[in-house]
N, C-alpha and C positions, 0 to 999 in steps of 0.2 A: 577716692575714698579708701581709707585704710581698712583692710580686712581684720576682723576681730580675731581670726585664728593665728595671727602672728604673735607668738609668745617669744620671750627671750630664748627658749630652747629652739624654736624654729629658726630664729636668726643665727644661732650657733650652728645648727645643722647646715644652714645655707653657707655659713663661713667655712665649714669643713669641706663642703662640696666645691666651693670656690677655691679654697687652698689646693685641693687635689687637681682641679682643672686648670688653674691659672697661676698658682703660686701665691706667696705672701702679699704681693702687690695688689692682689684682688680683694684684700680684706679691708675695704673702705666702705663707708656708709652708702655713698651714692651707687657704687657698683653692686653692692649687695641688695640695695633697694630695687635696683633695676632687675636683678635676677629674680626677685620675689614679686615683682609687679606692684610695688608700693612706693611710698615716698620716704625720703630720709627722715622725716618727722617721726615715723614709726620706729626707726632705729633709735633716734635720740629719746624717745619715750622710754625705752628699755635700758639704754646705756648712756652714761654721762658723755662719753667720748669714745673714739676708736681704741685708744689704749685700754680702757676698761673692757671693751668688747674682746680685745685680744686676751686679756687676763681671764675673762669668762671662758673663752675657748680653751685656753691652756689648762685652767682648773678642771673643766669637764674632761679633757683628754687624760690628764694625770689621774683624776679620780676613777675614770673608767678603766684605765690600765691597772690600777691597784685593785679595783673591784674584781676584774677578771682574774687577776693573779690570785687573790684570796679565794675565789670560787674554785680555782684549780687546786689550791692547797688544801681546801676543805674536802675534796673528793676522797672517798675511801678507796682502798685498794692497795695492792702490793707496791712497794717502792718503784719497781720497774714500770708499772702501769702509770703511776703518778709522774714519773720522769717523762714518759711519752706525752702525757697531757701538758706538762709544764714546758716541754720543748716546743710546743705548738701555740703557746699563749699569745704571741704576736699575730699569728695567723687568724685569730678569732675576733677580728674587729667587728663592732656592732654599731658604730656611730650613726651612719646615714647611708644613703645610696652609694657613697664613695667607698664604703667597706674597707677592705684590706689596704687600699691605697693611702689611707690616712697616716699610718705609721711612717712610711717613707716621706710623705709630704711634711709631717711634723719635723722629721730629721733634716729635711732640706731647709725648712724655716729656721731651725736651730743654728744652721751654719752662719746665719746673718743676724741672730738675735741672742744675746747672752742670757736673757731671762728664759727663753724657750730652751736654750742649751742646758741651763741648770736643771730644768724640769726633766728633760730627756735623760740627763745624767742620773737624776734621782731614780727614775723608773728603771734605767739600765742597771744601776747598782742593786736595787731590790731584786730584780729578776735574776741577775747573776748570782747574788747571795743565795737565793732559793734554789737555783740550779745546783750550785756548789754543795749546798746542804743535802739535797736529795742524792746527789752522786756519792757523797760521803756515806750516807745511810746505806747505799748499795755496796760500799766498800771501795769506791773509786775516789782517790784523793787528789789526782792530778788536776790542778786548777785550769789547765788548758782545755780540758774536756768541756767544762761549763762554757768557756769562751767560744769554743768551736760550735757547740750546739746552739748557743744564743746567736752567734753570727749567721749560722745557717738559717735560723728562724727569721732573722731580719732580712736576709737575702731572699728567702722564699716569700716573705710579705711583699717585697719589692716586685718580684715576679708576678705574684697574684694580683697586685695593683695594676699591672700592665696587661696581663692576659686573662684574668678572672678565674684561673684554675685553682682548685683546692690542693694544697700541698701537704695535707695531713699524712697521707701515706708515705710520701717521700721523706718527711721528717721522722716518721716512725721507723722507716728503713735505716736512716742515719743512727737513730738511737740503738737499733738492733746491731748495727755494725760496731758502734762504740762498745756495746756490752760484749759482743763476740770477741773483739780485739783485746779488751782490757779486763773483762769480767772473769 
């Protein structure tokens, strides 16, 4: 019997957990139903097909990324403090039990799927633009600095996804180093 607690959001959460644990090949109705202890019928009750499910996962990820980015941008404080928060935006994943491992998993999925790659590029572009803007507000116009901070955040997310450690302090230290060297 299908449990009534299985909503589209629960299926999407299970999709992120499966993506992190086993990669994009695990994003199939039967495998996900097995993970959730239910039938494929429940999956197809919520999603027309697997590609629609993939689009729902992608939409959720992109919306969540942009929502977290907007939340950081709305924070008050000095530009340096906002830069510290913005340089950690990837580190603050909230999707499911998979947490910080979702960002690297999405990037791995993007290597084999153009639609996913396009969404990752949109998110990257927006994050980089905001980092560049705040660096410019601080008086640092070297575009490489935004790229360095963003790459460090992505790399730290990869590490966090593997070892579960919070890298906020390490990223804050990098911001401090950049400001000390270029400020």
